[in-house]
N, C-alpha and C positions, 0 to 999 in steps of 0.2 A: 317133669321132676327126675325121671330116668336119665334124661340127658344130662342134667345138672350132676347127679350122682356119678355118671359115667366120666364126666370131665374131671370132677374132684379126684376120682380113683386114679385117672391118668396122670393128674399132677402130682399126687403123692408117690406114685411108682416112680416118675421121673426124678423127684426129689431124693427118694431113698437110693436110687441107682447111681445117682451123682455122688452121693455121700459115701457109698461103697466103693466106688471108683477112686475117689480122693484118698480114701484110706490106703488103697493098694499101691498108690504112687510112692509112699515112703517105707514100703515093706522091705525088710532086710531078708536077703536070700541066705539060706543056711549054708554051712560049710565053707564060708569065706574066713579068710585069716589076714589079720594086720599085725606085723611085727615090727619091732624097732627098739631103740634105747633112748631114753631121755638122758641128756648130758648137760652139764653146766658149761658155762663159757670157757672154763679151764680143762674141759674134756672128762671130768669126773662123773660117774653114773650117778643120777639123782634117784634116791629111793624115796618111797612114799609120796610120789608126785601123782596127782589126779589127772587122768587122761580121759577126754571125752570125745566120742565120735559123733559127729553131727551132720545132717543132711544139708544140701545146699542152701535151704530156707532158714536154717539155723536151729531146727529142732534137735535135741539131743536123742540118739537112739542106743547109746551105750556108754557106760563109764567104768573105769577100772582105776586101781591104784597100782603103781610100779613097786616092785620088790627089791 
């Protein structure tokens, strides 16, 4: 019975460790800046445009609206 408890404990520890590692893969580092302007095809600045920042997998990590 002790061996079975030990194996279950190891399996759960591995599972939680994997989940924690996966969360850190999409972590945004502080103090990064992304700047730019949203313009129409005629070159006019577009106000109130929704801009989303996404990771390679497609998950959105930030959103803002232009002024």
